[in-house]
N, CA and C atoms as an extended XYZ file, in Angstrom:
501
Properties=species:S:1:pos:R:3:atomname:S:1:resname:S:1:resid:I:1 pbc="F F F"
N        13.645        8.251       11.453 N   UNK     1
C        13.517        9.552       12.923 CA  UNK     1
C        11.711        9.479       14.044 C   UNK     1
N        12.453        9.487       14.828 N   UNK     2
C        10.942        9.601       15.583 CA  UNK     2
C         9.614       10.524       15.116 C   UNK     2
N        10.354       12.105       15.096 N   UNK     3
C         9.344       13.236       14.053 CA  UNK     3
C         8.233       12.395       13.192 C   UNK     3
N         9.148       12.021       11.943 N   UNK     4
C         8.762       10.844       10.975 CA  UNK     4
C         6.974       10.466       11.256 C   UNK     4
N         7.817        9.312       12.149 N   UNK     5
C         6.538        8.133       13.269 CA  UNK     5
C         5.286        9.052       13.645 C   UNK     5
N         6.222        9.622       14.248 N   UNK     6
C         5.202       10.126       14.550 CA  UNK     6
C         3.921       11.331       13.342 C   UNK     6
N         4.436       11.875       12.432 N   UNK     7
C         3.886       12.086       11.395 CA  UNK     7
C         2.517       11.169       10.706 C   UNK     7
N         3.981        9.949       10.957 N   UNK     8
C         3.113        8.688       10.283 CA  UNK     8
C         1.738        7.792       11.162 C   UNK     8
N         1.823        8.416       12.146 N   UNK     9
C         0.796        8.087       13.185 CA  UNK     9
C        -0.785        8.988       13.339 C   UNK     9
N        -0.474       10.031       13.249 N   UNK    10
C        -0.702       11.100       13.343 CA  UNK    10
C        -1.993       11.738       11.913 C   UNK    10
N        -1.412       10.936       10.410 N   UNK    11
C        -1.977       11.197        8.807 CA  UNK    11
C        -3.004       10.264        9.017 C   UNK    11
N        -3.058        9.567        9.119 N   UNK    12
C        -4.400        8.152        9.130 CA  UNK    12
C        -5.114        8.618        9.170 C   UNK    12
N        -5.104        9.156       10.478 N   UNK    13
C        -6.524        9.430       10.978 CA  UNK    13
C        -7.127       11.307       11.266 C   UNK    13
N        -6.033       12.381       10.513 N   UNK    14
C        -5.977       13.343        9.217 CA  UNK    14
C        -6.404       13.362        7.856 C   UNK    14
N        -6.083       12.593        7.274 N   UNK    15
C        -6.276       12.826        6.248 CA  UNK    15
C        -7.359       12.133        5.477 C   UNK    15
N        -7.859       11.928        5.702 N   UNK    16
C        -9.730       11.225        5.326 CA  UNK    16
C       -10.207       12.145        5.640 C   UNK    16
N       -10.171       13.474        6.726 N   UNK    17
C       -10.922       14.957        6.627 CA  UNK    17
C       -10.517       15.435        5.829 C   UNK    17
N        -9.590       15.323        5.188 N   UNK    18
C        -8.657       16.955        4.763 CA  UNK    18
C        -9.609       17.229        2.647 C   UNK    18
N       -10.738       16.086        2.752 N   UNK    19
C       -10.947       16.031        0.989 CA  UNK    19
C       -12.310       16.373        0.814 C   UNK    19
N       -12.771       16.102        2.143 N   UNK    20
C       -14.710       16.501        2.136 CA  UNK    20
C       -13.975       17.635        2.382 C   UNK    20
N       -13.732       18.806        2.992 N   UNK    21
C       -14.278       19.506        4.074 CA  UNK    21
C       -13.570       20.506        3.242 C   UNK    21
N       -12.686       20.486        2.106 N   UNK    22
C       -11.842       22.146        1.619 CA  UNK    22
C       -10.941       21.342        0.715 C   UNK    22
N       -10.702       22.067       -0.446 N   UNK    23
C       -10.292       21.515       -1.252 CA  UNK    23
C        -8.782       22.352       -1.163 C   UNK    23
N        -8.729       23.639       -0.709 N   UNK    24
C        -6.729       23.984       -0.261 CA  UNK    24
C        -6.519       23.195        0.708 C   UNK    24
N        -7.330       22.254        1.784 N   UNK    25
C        -6.905       20.886        2.942 CA  UNK    25
C        -6.585       20.432        2.779 C   UNK    25
N        -7.206       20.145        1.627 N   UNK    26
C        -6.608       18.093        0.756 CA  UNK    26
C        -4.995       18.807        0.298 C   UNK    26
N        -4.802       20.258       -0.761 N   UNK    27
C        -3.771       20.220       -1.750 CA  UNK    27
C        -2.568       20.675       -0.761 C   UNK    27
N        -3.308       21.044        0.777 N   UNK    28
C        -1.835       21.913        0.996 CA  UNK    28
C        -1.730       20.235        1.956 C   UNK    28
N        -2.489       18.828        1.959 N   UNK    29
C        -2.402       17.815        3.309 CA  UNK    29
C        -1.089       16.883        1.726 C   UNK    29
N        -1.099       17.425        0.132 N   UNK    30
C        -0.394       16.320       -0.130 CA  UNK    30
C         0.802       16.682       -0.417 C   UNK    30
N         0.483       18.239       -0.533 N   UNK    31
C         2.389       18.987       -0.544 CA  UNK    31
C         2.759       19.188        0.324 C   UNK    31
N         1.945       18.932        1.475 N   UNK    32
C         2.946       18.903        2.864 CA  UNK    32
C         3.370       17.117        2.876 C   UNK    32
N         2.673       16.323        3.421 N   UNK    33
C         3.135       14.729        2.836 CA  UNK    33
C         4.238       14.320        1.255 C   UNK    33
N         3.926       15.065        0.196 N   UNK    34
C         4.730       14.706       -0.416 CA  UNK    34
C         6.333       15.459       -0.544 C   UNK    34
N         6.617       16.500        1.143 N   UNK    35
C         7.057       17.001        1.608 CA  UNK    35
C         8.021       16.404        1.999 C   UNK    35
N         7.323       16.075        3.033 N   UNK    36
C         7.700       15.492        4.598 CA  UNK    36
C         8.555       13.535        3.868 C   UNK    36
N         7.812       13.326        2.569 N   UNK    37
C         8.314       11.896        2.757 CA  UNK    37
C         9.362       12.222        1.826 C   UNK    37
N         9.929       13.548        1.213 N   UNK    38
C        11.511       13.489        0.891 CA  UNK    38
C        12.110       14.223        1.167 C   UNK    38
N        11.698       14.660        2.835 N   UNK    39
C        12.429       14.890        3.578 CA  UNK    39
C        13.410       13.901        4.355 C   UNK    39
N        12.130       13.243        4.557 N   UNK    40
C        12.046       11.685        5.335 CA  UNK    40
C        13.034       10.500        4.850 C   UNK    40
N        12.820       10.459        2.765 N   UNK    41
C        13.682       10.791        1.940 CA  UNK    41
C        15.203       10.573        1.904 C   UNK    41
N        15.294       11.411        2.299 N   UNK    42
C        17.002       12.604        2.311 CA  UNK    42
C        17.331       12.347        3.776 C   UNK    42
N        16.410       11.943        4.675 N   UNK    43
C        17.995       11.465        6.104 CA  UNK    43
C        17.594       10.642        6.205 C   UNK    43
N        17.280        9.380        5.945 N   UNK    44
C        17.055        7.850        6.041 CA  UNK    44
C        17.884        7.654        5.228 C   UNK    44
N        18.634        8.855        4.415 N   UNK    45
C        18.656        7.958        3.099 CA  UNK    45
C        18.477        6.122        1.884 C   UNK    45
N        17.241        6.604        2.040 N   UNK    46
C        15.964        5.232        0.957 CA  UNK    46
C        14.762        5.989        0.236 C   UNK    46
N        16.025        5.239       -0.809 N   UNK    47
C        15.766        6.027       -1.958 CA  UNK    47
C        15.126        5.155       -3.125 C   UNK    47
N        14.958        3.802       -2.506 N   UNK    48
C        14.356        3.163       -3.268 CA  UNK    48
C        12.744        2.676       -4.125 C   UNK    48
N        12.181        4.168       -4.094 N   UNK    49
C        10.836        4.224       -4.141 CA  UNK    49
C        11.018        4.511       -5.745 C   UNK    49
N        12.460        5.127       -5.980 N   UNK    50
C        12.759        5.823       -7.088 CA  UNK    50
C        12.426        4.290       -8.434 C   UNK    50
N        12.862        3.787       -7.731 N   UNK    51
C        13.340        1.999       -9.284 CA  UNK    51
C        11.633        1.904       -9.256 C   UNK    51
N        10.531        2.506       -8.735 N   UNK    52
C         9.442        1.867      -10.275 CA  UNK    52
C         8.652        2.963      -10.630 C   UNK    52
N         8.143        1.573      -11.309 N   UNK    53
C         8.216        1.816      -13.349 CA  UNK    53
C         6.960        3.217      -13.561 C   UNK    53
N         6.069        3.294      -12.554 N   UNK    54
C         5.470        4.040      -13.181 CA  UNK    54
C         5.521        5.210      -12.564 C   UNK    54
N         6.816        5.306      -11.425 N   UNK    55
C         7.262        6.540      -11.126 CA  UNK    55
C         8.101        6.879      -11.788 C   UNK    55
N         8.730        6.662      -13.025 N   UNK    56
C         9.680        6.890      -14.094 CA  UNK    56
C         9.057        7.068      -15.501 C   UNK    56
N         8.357        6.727      -14.776 N   UNK    57
C         6.482        7.009      -16.718 CA  UNK    57
C         6.417        8.425      -16.183 C   UNK    57
N         5.931        8.819      -14.685 N   UNK    58
C         5.720        9.998      -14.235 CA  UNK    58
C         6.396       10.558      -14.189 C   UNK    58
N         8.225       10.806      -13.793 N   UNK    59
C         9.008       11.214      -14.442 CA  UNK    59
C         9.344       12.070      -15.654 C   UNK    59
N         8.963       10.671      -16.921 N   UNK    60
C         9.374       11.247      -17.949 CA  UNK    60
C         7.667       12.107      -18.579 C   UNK    60
N         6.914       12.236      -18.489 N   UNK    61
C         5.371       12.142      -18.166 CA  UNK    61
C         5.689       14.089      -17.461 C   UNK    61
N         6.612       14.200      -16.249 N   UNK    62
C         6.518       15.268      -16.433 CA  UNK    62
C         7.223       16.271      -17.577 C   UNK    62
N         9.031       15.725      -17.680 N   UNK    63
C         9.807       16.257      -19.105 CA  UNK    63
C         9.426       16.660      -20.159 C   UNK    63
N         7.890       15.467      -20.271 N   UNK    64
C         7.097       16.252      -21.389 CA  UNK    64
C         6.811       17.213      -21.231 C   UNK    64
N         5.886       17.385      -20.140 N   UNK    65
C         5.016       18.475      -19.987 CA  UNK    65
C         5.988       19.825      -19.538 C   UNK    65
N         7.440       19.767      -19.262 N   UNK    66
C         8.056       20.723      -19.617 CA  UNK    66
C         8.726       21.212      -20.038 C   UNK    66
N         8.926       20.451      -21.149 N   UNK    67
C        10.401       20.281      -22.295 CA  UNK    67
C         8.947       20.879      -23.082 C   UNK    67
N         8.459       20.271      -23.351 N   UNK    68
C         7.846       20.501      -24.865 CA  UNK    68
C         6.225       20.825      -24.618 C   UNK    68
N         5.282       20.125      -23.622 N   UNK    69
C         4.140       21.398      -23.435 CA  UNK    69
C         4.701       22.420      -23.091 C   UNK    69
N         4.490       22.602      -22.028 N   UNK    70
C         5.107       24.621      -21.376 CA  UNK    70
C         5.219       24.983      -23.129 C   UNK    70
N         6.587       25.125      -23.450 N   UNK    71
C         6.717       25.972      -24.527 CA  UNK    71
C         5.830       26.560      -25.354 C   UNK    71
N         5.309       25.101      -25.513 N   UNK    72
C         4.798       25.579      -27.311 CA  UNK    72
C         2.385       26.349      -26.446 C   UNK    72
N         2.560       25.930      -25.354 N   UNK    73
C         1.602       26.992      -25.019 CA  UNK    73
C         0.730       27.946      -24.880 C   UNK    73
N        -0.302       28.661      -25.322 N   UNK    74
C        -0.767       29.785      -25.240 CA  UNK    74
C        -0.232       30.301      -24.032 C   UNK    74
N        -0.235       29.846      -22.897 N   UNK    75
C         0.155       30.338      -21.489 CA  UNK    75
C         1.174       29.701      -20.949 C   UNK    75
N         2.762       30.106      -21.618 N   UNK    76
C         3.517       28.776      -20.423 CA  UNK    76
C         2.915       29.001      -19.179 C   UNK    76
N         3.111       30.217      -18.177 N   UNK    77
C         3.250       30.314      -17.325 CA  UNK    77
C         2.247       29.217      -16.519 C   UNK    77
N         0.856       29.656      -17.055 N   UNK    78
C         0.353       28.734      -16.236 CA  UNK    78
C         1.183       27.194      -16.805 C   UNK    78
N         0.743       26.500      -17.725 N   UNK    79
C         1.674       25.795      -18.591 CA  UNK    79
C         2.682       24.948      -17.095 C   UNK    79
N         4.085       26.045      -17.249 N   UNK    80
C         4.178       25.893      -16.294 CA  UNK    80
C         4.110       25.634      -14.622 C   UNK    80
N         3.355       26.566      -14.162 N   UNK    81
C         2.824       25.745      -12.815 CA  UNK    81
C         2.119       25.055      -13.082 C   UNK    81
N         0.934       24.128      -13.917 N   UNK    82
C         0.972       22.504      -14.206 CA  UNK    82
C         1.467       21.936      -13.584 C   UNK    82
N         2.558       22.110      -14.655 N   UNK    83
C         3.799       20.737      -14.761 CA  UNK    83
C         4.543       20.683      -13.635 C   UNK    83
N         5.324       21.647      -12.520 N   UNK    84
C         5.995       21.245      -12.025 CA  UNK    84
C         4.713       21.255      -10.201 C   UNK    84
N         3.779       21.230      -10.214 N   UNK    85
C         3.068       20.714       -9.201 CA  UNK    85
C         1.826       19.666       -9.477 C   UNK    85
N         2.558       18.609      -11.517 N   UNK    86
C         1.350       18.015      -10.915 CA  UNK    86
C         2.577       16.618       -9.315 C   UNK    86
N         4.397       17.185       -9.765 N   UNK    87
C         5.462       16.253       -9.476 CA  UNK    87
C         4.227       15.842       -7.316 C   UNK    87
N         3.045       17.172       -6.389 N   UNK    88
C         2.659       16.021       -5.908 CA  UNK    88
C         2.294       14.781       -6.339 C   UNK    88
N         2.227       14.615       -6.774 N   UNK    89
C         0.692       13.408       -6.440 CA  UNK    89
C         1.486       12.161       -7.302 C   UNK    89
N         2.246       11.910       -8.290 N   UNK    90
C         2.784       10.568       -7.676 CA  UNK    90
C         3.190       10.596       -6.318 C   UNK    90
N         4.432       11.237       -5.762 N   UNK    91
C         5.239       11.630       -5.027 CA  UNK    91
C         4.353       11.427       -3.603 C   UNK    91
N         2.830       12.073       -3.666 N   UNK    92
C         1.079       11.805       -2.451 CA  UNK    92
C         0.876       10.276       -2.139 C   UNK    92
N         1.354        9.089       -3.587 N   UNK    93
C         1.235        7.692       -3.776 CA  UNK    93
C         2.321        7.047       -3.190 C   UNK    93
N         3.064        8.442       -3.465 N   UNK    94
C         4.453        7.281       -3.063 CA  UNK    94
C         5.068        7.437       -1.882 C   UNK    94
N         4.265        8.210       -1.015 N   UNK    95
C         4.314        8.480        0.259 CA  UNK    95
C         3.571        7.046        1.046 C   UNK    95
N         1.512        7.316        0.516 N   UNK    96
C         0.918        6.916        0.775 CA  UNK    96
C         1.453        5.226        1.199 C   UNK    96
N         1.970        4.708        0.333 N   UNK    97
C         1.921        2.981       -0.448 CA  UNK    97
C         3.673        2.776        0.172 C   UNK    97
N         5.580        3.653        0.784 N   UNK    98
C         5.937        3.721        1.448 CA  UNK    98
C         6.199        4.071        2.852 C   UNK    98
N         5.566        5.076        3.012 N   UNK    99
C         5.722        5.503        4.713 CA  UNK    99
C         4.417        5.523        5.345 C   UNK    99
N         2.941        6.258        5.346 N   UNK   100
C         1.711        6.224        5.690 CA  UNK   100
C         1.016        5.345        5.388 C   UNK   100
N         0.453        4.405        4.167 N   UNK   101
C         0.019        2.796        4.894 CA  UNK   101
C         1.149        1.938        4.695 C   UNK   101
N         1.874        2.215        5.054 N   UNK   102
C         2.838        0.073        4.344 CA  UNK   102
C         2.863       -0.437        5.595 C   UNK   102
N         1.782       -0.344        7.237 N   UNK   103
C         2.083       -1.525        8.257 CA  UNK   103
C         0.177       -1.230        8.397 C   UNK   103
N        -0.129       -3.084        8.809 N   UNK   104
C        -2.183       -2.847        8.825 CA  UNK   104
C        -3.284       -2.169        9.620 C   UNK   104
N        -1.860       -2.084       10.716 N   UNK   105
C        -2.303       -0.797       11.534 CA  UNK   105
C        -2.639        0.765       11.123 C   UNK   105
N        -1.821        0.821       10.419 N   UNK   106
C        -2.021        2.377       10.263 CA  UNK   106
C        -3.067        1.960        9.354 C   UNK   106
N        -2.904        1.552        8.262 N   UNK   107
C        -3.554        1.033        7.101 CA  UNK   107
C        -5.383        1.300        7.442 C   UNK   107
N        -5.287        0.550        8.762 N   UNK   108
C        -7.066        0.218        9.314 CA  UNK   108
C        -7.332        0.712       10.425 C   UNK   108
N        -6.039        1.953       10.545 N   UNK   109
C        -6.837        2.946       11.145 CA  UNK   109
C        -7.209        4.666       10.273 C   UNK   109
N        -6.850        4.160        9.501 N   UNK   110
C        -7.436        5.019        7.694 CA  UNK   110
C        -8.587        4.434        7.160 C   UNK   110
N        -8.584        3.417        7.262 N   UNK   111
C        -9.287        2.720        6.268 CA  UNK   111
C       -11.055        2.737        6.958 C   UNK   111
N       -10.784        3.092        9.190 N   UNK   112
C       -11.581        3.313        9.262 CA  UNK   112
C       -12.543        4.545       10.132 C   UNK   112
N       -11.927        5.204        9.817 N   UNK   113
C       -11.780        6.579        9.481 CA  UNK   113
C       -12.395        7.726        9.011 C   UNK   113
N       -11.622        7.024        7.785 N   UNK   114
C       -12.693        7.088        5.618 CA  UNK   114
C       -14.205        6.373        6.016 C   UNK   114
N       -14.864        5.562        6.407 N   UNK   115
C       -15.480        4.151        6.880 CA  UNK   115
C       -16.187        5.858        7.345 C   UNK   115
N       -15.793        6.083        8.698 N   UNK   116
C       -17.126        6.993       10.341 CA  UNK   116
C       -17.399        8.818        8.520 C   UNK   116
N       -16.484        8.859        8.228 N   UNK   117
C       -17.038       10.412        7.815 CA  UNK   117
C       -17.074       10.345        6.412 C   UNK   117
N       -16.911        8.988        5.623 N   UNK   118
C       -18.068        8.527        5.048 CA  UNK   118
C       -19.707        8.608        4.868 C   UNK   118
N       -19.978        7.339        6.028 N   UNK   119
C       -21.065        7.835        6.990 CA  UNK   119
C       -21.410        9.428        7.308 C   UNK   119
N       -20.484       10.270        8.135 N   UNK   120
C       -21.604       11.297        7.867 CA  UNK   120
C       -21.524       11.910        6.610 C   UNK   120
N       -20.127       12.027        5.398 N   UNK   121
C       -21.130       12.938        4.225 CA  UNK   121
C       -22.144       12.203        3.502 C   UNK   121
N       -22.508       11.210        3.646 N   UNK   122
C       -24.069        9.673        3.877 CA  UNK   122
C       -24.848       10.573        4.504 C   UNK   122
N       -24.967       10.591        6.056 N   UNK   123
C       -26.359       11.219        6.568 CA  UNK   123
C       -26.097       12.837        6.330 C   UNK   123
N       -25.281       13.256        6.027 N   UNK   124
C       -25.750       14.435        5.898 CA  UNK   124
C       -26.875       15.006        4.339 C   UNK   124
N       -25.669       14.041        3.542 N   UNK   125
C       -26.368       14.216        2.023 CA  UNK   125
C       -28.271       14.293        1.768 C   UNK   125
N       -28.403       13.228        2.516 N   UNK   126
C       -29.613       12.882        2.890 CA  UNK   126
C       -30.265       13.802        3.379 C   UNK   126
N       -29.925       14.636        4.723 N   UNK   127
C       -31.001       15.326        5.101 CA  UNK   127
C       -30.193       16.896        4.143 C   UNK   127
N       -29.315       16.231        3.744 N   UNK   128
C       -30.531       18.714        2.810 CA  UNK   128
C       -30.992       17.902        1.673 C   UNK   128
N       -30.778       16.640        1.180 N   UNK   129
C       -31.675       16.187        0.189 CA  UNK   129
C       -33.509       16.307        1.147 C   UNK   129
N       -33.442       15.879        2.075 N   UNK   130
C       -34.670       16.162        2.762 CA  UNK   130
C       -34.839       17.212        3.126 C   UNK   130
N       -34.322       17.740        4.312 N   UNK   131
C       -34.565       19.052        4.291 CA  UNK   131
C       -33.969       20.139        3.908 C   UNK   131
N       -33.458       19.421        2.859 N   UNK   132
C       -32.699       21.354        1.861 CA  UNK   132
C       -31.765       22.079        2.435 C   UNK   132
N       -31.783       21.800        3.351 N   UNK   133
C       -30.050       22.479        4.581 CA  UNK   133
C       -29.310       21.198        4.870 C   UNK   133
N       -27.741       22.051        4.847 N   UNK   134
C       -26.825       20.598        5.300 CA  UNK   134
C       -26.940       20.862        6.677 C   UNK   134
N       -26.830       19.871        7.466 N   UNK   135
C       -26.527       19.652        8.568 CA  UNK   135
C       -25.834       20.886       10.121 C   UNK   135
N       -25.256       21.476        9.015 N   UNK   136
C       -25.153       22.737        9.861 CA  UNK   136
C       -25.703       23.976        9.435 C   UNK   136
N       -26.439       24.311        8.812 N   UNK   137
C       -27.862       24.939        8.394 CA  UNK   137
C       -27.781       25.744        6.588 C   UNK   137
N       -27.050       25.196        6.284 N   UNK   138
C       -26.512       26.119        5.130 CA  UNK   138
C       -27.621       25.524        4.170 C   UNK   138
N       -28.348       26.238        3.029 N   UNK   139
C       -28.691       26.040        2.158 CA  UNK   139
C       -28.398       25.297        0.421 C   UNK   139
N       -29.317       25.182        0.144 N   UNK   140
C       -29.086       24.330       -0.949 CA  UNK   140
C       -27.997       25.391       -1.856 C   UNK   140
N       -28.353       26.079       -1.825 N   UNK   141
C       -27.327       27.396       -2.534 CA  UNK   141
C       -26.829       28.259       -2.554 C   UNK   141
N       -25.608       27.285       -1.288 N   UNK   142
C       -24.980       28.190       -0.903 CA  UNK   142
C       -23.557       27.689       -0.609 C   UNK   142
N       -22.010       27.947       -1.215 N   UNK   143
C       -21.125       27.378       -2.000 CA  UNK   143
C       -20.731       27.342       -0.550 C   UNK   143
N       -20.996       27.239        0.543 N   UNK   144
C       -20.236       27.172        1.593 CA  UNK   144
C       -20.156       26.007        2.321 C   UNK   144
N       -20.732       25.434        1.522 N   UNK   145
C       -21.889       24.521        2.385 CA  UNK   145
C       -20.725       23.070        1.740 C   UNK   145
N       -21.457       21.865        3.054 N   UNK   146
C       -19.943       20.723        2.985 CA  UNK   146
C       -20.181       20.198        1.328 C   UNK   146
N       -21.385       19.582        1.448 N   UNK   147
C       -21.932       18.332        0.725 CA  UNK   147
C       -23.020       19.074        0.024 C   UNK   147
N       -22.991       19.413       -1.657 N   UNK   148
C       -23.509       19.526       -2.107 CA  UNK   148
C       -23.934       19.072       -3.515 C   UNK   148
N       -24.763       17.754       -3.726 N   UNK   149
C       -24.550       17.455       -5.424 CA  UNK   149
C       -26.262       17.679       -4.909 C   UNK   149
N       -26.841       18.745       -4.682 N   UNK   150
C       -28.600       18.802       -4.902 CA  UNK   150
C       -28.573       21.072       -5.208 C   UNK   150
N       -28.360       21.242       -6.369 N   UNK   151
C       -27.746       22.650       -6.139 CA  UNK   151
C       -27.926       23.456       -7.527 C   UNK   151
N       -28.557       21.987       -9.311 N   UNK   152
C       -28.776       23.343       -9.429 CA  UNK   152
C       -29.326       22.392      -11.028 C   UNK   152
N       -29.840       22.747      -11.682 N   UNK   153
C       -29.833       22.113      -12.815 CA  UNK   153
C       -29.315       20.837      -13.458 C   UNK   153
N       -29.107       18.798      -13.714 N   UNK   154
C       -28.646       18.052      -14.039 CA  UNK   154
C       -27.490       18.329      -12.671 C   UNK   154
N       -28.077       18.521      -12.051 N   UNK   155
C       -27.107       18.226      -10.623 CA  UNK   155
C       -27.269       16.802      -10.230 C   UNK   155
N       -27.181       16.108       -8.710 N   UNK   156
C       -27.546       14.351       -8.334 CA  UNK   156
C       -28.801       14.560       -8.818 C   UNK   156
N       -29.293       15.421       -7.471 N   UNK   157
C       -30.753       16.050       -7.188 CA  UNK   157
C       -31.675       15.829       -8.276 C   UNK   157
N       -31.416       16.122       -9.299 N   UNK   158
C       -32.715       15.565      -10.257 CA  UNK   158
C       -32.762       14.252      -10.712 C   UNK   158
N       -31.529       13.485      -10.604 N   UNK   159
C       -31.082       12.443      -11.294 CA  UNK   159
C       -31.663       11.843      -10.837 C   UNK   159
N       -32.230       11.387       -9.274 N   UNK   160
C       -32.342       10.786       -8.123 CA  UNK   160
C       -34.150       11.452       -8.339 C   UNK   160
N       -34.171       12.605       -8.168 N   UNK   161
C       -35.327       11.991       -8.905 CA  UNK   161
C       -36.564       11.760       -9.729 C   UNK   161
N       -35.604       12.246      -10.961 N   UNK   162
C       -36.050       11.822      -11.323 CA  UNK   162
C       -36.177        9.389      -11.582 C   UNK   162
N       -35.009        9.147      -11.066 N   UNK   163
C       -35.410        7.620      -10.657 CA  UNK   163
C       -36.244        7.189       -9.748 C   UNK   163
N       -36.700        8.275       -8.556 N   UNK   164
C       -37.689        8.406       -7.835 CA  UNK   164
C       -39.163        8.070       -8.676 C   UNK   164
N       -38.816        9.142       -9.944 N   UNK   165
C       -40.901        8.757      -10.119 CA  UNK   165
C       -40.639        7.905      -11.081 C   UNK   165
N       -39.607        7.686      -11.654 N   UNK   166
C       -39.638        6.047      -12.291 CA  UNK   166
C       -40.121        4.668      -12.327 C   UNK   166
N       -39.361        4.174      -10.631 N   UNK   167
C       -39.546        3.321       -9.952 CA  UNK   167
C       -39.194        2.623      -10.484 C   UNK   167
């Protein structure tokens, strides 16, 4: 279908931006891609990915979480939520392998964008380390900053400082 092909062409460019900017955005991307992958499989009647061995084990683990772990949990409702939402990860992985990154062009686009996002994060981290604020002007102890390894005792900043002192 044209819709799924259009989505397939866009996701490799957007996905690398989801993780560093917001955990909520990344979770929305994971769930959305998993749902779209299930819809694509349904409309195209392509379910060959169900035969993957690791996916079968993921389903067994899911059933264990639902049938054994949830009833024995201290808070069954939260345990049930986590058990149900576990399925997004194997479905997301299958969507990447069978749909999104299954050709050289998509994989190349994804890797190029990921490379530039990583360069940006490295630059922002060093900028914050040297100047005490990230490139958006947010200070080290601000919870909304983009990169944040320099914020408290035991943080990466202390490790880096210790390494530099020990030379």
